[in-house]
C-alpha positions as CSV (number, residue, x, y, z in Angstrom):
1,M,140.2,-59.5,-14.5
2,C,140.8,-62.5,-12.1
3,G,139.2,-65.6,-12.4
4,R,142.0,-67.7,-10.0
5,F,143.7,-67.0,-7.4
6,I,146.0,-68.6,-4.4
7,Q,145.3,-68.1,-0.7
8,C,148.0,-70.3,1.4
9,A,149.2,-68.1,4.0
10,S,148.4,-69.8,7.6
11,G,146.0,-68.1,9.8
12,D,148.5,-67.2,12.2
13,R,150.4,-64.9,10.0
14,L,146.8,-63.4,8.1
15,A,145.8,-63.0,11.8
16,E,148.9,-60.9,12.3
17,R,149.0,-59.1,8.7
18,F,145.3,-58.0,9.1
19,Y,144.8,-57.0,12.6
20,L,142.1,-60.1,13.3
21,P,141.0,-60.8,16.9
22,V,141.3,-64.5,16.1
23,A,143.6,-66.3,13.7
24,P,141.3,-68.4,10.8
25,D,142.0,-72.2,11.4
26,L,142.7,-72.7,7.1
27,I,143.6,-74.5,4.6
28,S,146.1,-73.9,1.9
29,R,144.6,-73.3,-1.4
30,Y,146.4,-72.6,-4.5
31,N,143.9,-72.9,-7.2
32,V,140.7,-71.1,-6.2
33,A,138.1,-71.2,-8.6
34,P,134.6,-69.4,-9.5
35,S,131.8,-70.6,-7.0
36,Q,134.1,-71.7,-4.6
37,P,134.1,-70.4,-0.9
38,V,136.8,-67.7,-0.5
39,G,138.5,-66.4,2.7
40,V,137.3,-62.8,3.6
41,I,137.8,-60.3,6.0
42,R,134.7,-57.7,6.9
43,I,133.5,-55.2,10.0
44,A,131.5,-57.3,12.1
45,A,128.2,-55.5,13.6
46,E,130.0,-55.0,16.9
47,G,132.6,-53.2,14.9
48,R,135.9,-55.4,14.7
49,R,137.3,-57.0,11.8
50,E,136.1,-60.9,11.2
51,W,137.2,-64.1,8.9
52,V,133.9,-65.2,6.7
53,A,134.3,-67.6,4.1
54,L,131.9,-66.6,1.3
55,R,130.8,-67.8,-2.2
56,W,133.0,-66.3,-5.1
57,G,130.6,-64.6,-7.5
58,L,128.0,-61.6,-5.8
59,I,124.2,-62.5,-6.0
60,P,122.6,-59.6,-6.0
61,T,120.1,-58.8,-3.3
62,W,116.9,-58.7,-5.4
63,S,118.1,-61.5,-7.5
64,P,115.3,-63.8,-7.7
65,E,117.4,-67.4,-8.1
66,P,121.2,-67.9,-6.1
67,R,122.8,-67.7,-9.3
68,T,122.8,-64.8,-12.2
69,S,123.0,-64.9,-15.8
70,Y,126.3,-63.1,-16.1
71,S,129.7,-63.5,-14.3
72,T,130.2,-61.5,-11.3
73,I,133.0,-63.0,-9.7
74,N,134.8,-59.5,-10.9
75,A,133.5,-56.1,-10.4
76,R,134.8,-53.5,-12.6
77,A,136.1,-50.2,-10.6
78,E,135.6,-47.6,-13.6
79,T,131.5,-48.6,-13.1
80,V,130.5,-50.6,-9.8
81,A,129.3,-47.5,-8.4
82,D,126.6,-47.6,-10.2
83,K,125.9,-50.8,-11.3
84,P,122.7,-52.1,-10.0
85,A,124.3,-55.8,-9.0
86,Y,126.9,-53.5,-7.0
87,R,126.1,-50.4,-5.8
88,Q,124.8,-50.5,-2.6
89,A,127.4,-53.1,-1.2
90,F,129.6,-50.6,-2.4
91,R,128.4,-48.6,0.1
92,R,127.8,-50.3,2.7
93,R,129.4,-53.8,2.2
94,R,133.0,-53.6,1.0
95,C,135.2,-56.3,2.5
96,L,139.5,-57.6,1.9
97,I,140.1,-60.6,0.2
98,P,143.7,-61.8,1.6
99,A,146.0,-63.3,-1.5
100,D,149.0,-64.9,-2.1
101,G,149.1,-64.4,-5.8
102,F,146.9,-64.9,-8.7
103,Y,147.0,-66.2,-12.1
104,E,146.6,-64.9,-15.8
105,W,146.4,-66.3,-19.1
106,R,148.3,-64.6,-21.7
107,S,147.3,-65.2,-25.5
108,M,149.9,-67.0,-27.6
109,G,148.6,-67.6,-31.2
110,N,146.3,-70.5,-30.5
111,R,146.8,-71.3,-27.0
112,K,147.1,-69.4,-23.6
113,Q,150.0,-69.5,-21.6
114,P,149.5,-69.1,-17.3
115,Y,151.2,-67.0,-15.5
116,C,151.2,-66.9,-11.9
117,I,151.3,-63.3,-10.0
118,A,152.7,-62.9,-6.4
119,P,153.8,-60.1,-4.2
120,A,157.2,-59.0,-4.6
121,D,158.1,-59.3,-0.9
122,G,155.8,-62.5,-0.2
123,E,153.8,-61.0,1.8
124,P,149.9,-61.6,1.5
125,V,148.1,-58.6,-0.3
126,A,144.3,-57.3,-0.1
127,F,141.8,-57.4,-3.3
128,A,139.9,-54.8,-2.5
129,G,136.6,-56.9,-2.5
130,L,132.4,-56.6,-2.1
131,W,130.0,-58.7,0.2
132,E,126.1,-59.3,-0.2
133,R,123.6,-61.5,1.7
134,W,121.0,-63.1,-0.3
135,E,117.7,-64.6,0.7
136,R,114.4,-66.3,0.0
137,D,112.3,-68.4,1.1
138,G,114.2,-69.4,4.3
139,Q,117.4,-69.8,2.1
140,A,120.4,-67.7,2.7
141,L,123.6,-67.5,0.6
142,E,126.6,-64.5,1.6
143,S,128.8,-64.0,-1.9
144,C,131.6,-61.9,-2.6
145,T,133.4,-60.2,-5.9
146,I,136.7,-59.2,-6.6
147,L,137.2,-55.7,-8.1
148,V,139.3,-55.2,-10.9
149,T,141.2,-52.7,-12.8
150,Q,143.3,-51.2,-15.9
151,A,146.5,-53.6,-15.7
152,N,150.0,-51.9,-14.0
153,A,153.0,-52.7,-16.6
154,V,153.9,-55.7,-14.7
155,I,150.4,-57.0,-15.8
156,A,150.3,-55.0,-19.2
157,P,152.0,-57.6,-21.5
158,I,150.3,-60.1,-20.5
159,H,146.9,-59.1,-19.6
160,D,144.6,-55.8,-20.0
161,R,142.8,-55.6,-16.7
162,M,144.3,-57.0,-13.0
163,P,142.6,-57.2,-9.6
164,V,142.4,-53.7,-7.0
165,I,145.3,-54.9,-4.7
166,L,145.2,-52.3,-2.1
167,D,147.9,-50.3,-0.4
168,P,148.0,-51.7,3.3
169,A,147.6,-48.1,4.1
170,D,144.2,-47.6,2.8
171,E,143.0,-51.0,4.1
172,A,140.9,-49.6,7.0
173,R,139.3,-47.2,5.2
174,W,137.9,-49.2,2.2
175,L,136.7,-51.4,5.5
176,D,135.2,-48.9,7.3
177,P,130.9,-49.1,6.2
178,A,130.5,-45.4,7.4
179,V,132.3,-44.3,4.7
180,A,129.3,-44.2,2.2
181,D,130.1,-41.1,-0.2
182,P,130.7,-43.3,-3.1
183,A,133.7,-40.8,-4.1
184,A,136.0,-42.4,-1.2
185,P,136.2,-45.9,-1.6
186,Q,136.1,-45.0,-5.7
187,A,139.4,-42.8,-5.3
188,L,141.3,-46.4,-4.3
189,L,140.7,-48.4,-7.2
190,V,143.8,-47.5,-8.9
191,P,146.8,-50.3,-10.2
192,C,148.9,-51.1,-7.7
193,P,152.3,-50.1,-8.1
194,P,154.5,-52.5,-10.8
195,E,157.5,-53.1,-7.9
196,R,155.1,-54.9,-5.8
197,L,154.6,-57.7,-8.2
198,R,156.6,-60.4,-9.8
199,L,155.2,-62.9,-12.2
200,W,156.6,-66.3,-14.1
201,P,154.9,-68.8,-16.7
202,V,153.4,-72.0,-15.1
203,G,152.2,-75.0,-15.9
204,A,148.8,-76.0,-17.5
205,A,147.6,-77.8,-14.7
206,V,146.3,-74.5,-13.2
207,N,143.5,-75.0,-15.9
208,V,141.9,-77.6,-14.1
209,P,140.1,-76.2,-10.7
210,R,140.1,-79.6,-9.5
211,R,143.7,-79.5,-8.9
212,D,145.5,-77.6,-6.1
213,G,148.8,-77.6,-4.0
214,P,152.1,-75.7,-4.6
215,D,153.1,-76.9,-7.7
216,L,150.9,-75.3,-9.5
217,M,153.0,-71.8,-8.7
218,A,155.9,-73.6,-9.9
219,A,158.1,-71.5,-12.6
220,L,158.2,-73.0,-16.3
221,M,161.8,-72.9,-17.3
222,T,160.6,-70.7,-20.6
223,D,161.6,-66.6,-20.8
224,I,158.3,-64.4,-20.2
């Protein structure tokens, strides 16, 4: 799964990496938590890429309220094409969620040790995401979810799931709303090669959603 992640790259860096026509004006964030706004790249009506801030936790269009009784921050890759909450977005409203890393917790007896997992080359990666627009009684809310799959060899020792990190060569295909056959995007929902990631243990401050800053990524002097 993915319950916390990092978006700290500059707008200029993201514009170059993801072919954005305009560099977004950003604040670096090192502890993005559910229900908070997250930066997302999607295809606008005129066919170009755009950067938007969406609420993390997808609200289906048919939901009577702007919330759900179950968690929608993550969607399982194996079932996303069929689940009522996600299947329409999976066909038409796919997005990229840029990230500079994420956190996962390893169960160690009666406690959980947080780890930071980041791109080995230091470049931003793209999580496979979906977005949706909910409207009722004059209210409108746009939200998103991160797709998760089985862990690769790097993540497996600490958790059995991980976000889908797309290969850069597949990002345009994932974004393309003209690709409506679910079999095509489904084929992209696989664990990324383990050599793309590195991980290390970090302090417990990341457990607190209001905490932020690069110090949260600092490695503990502890063996993995």
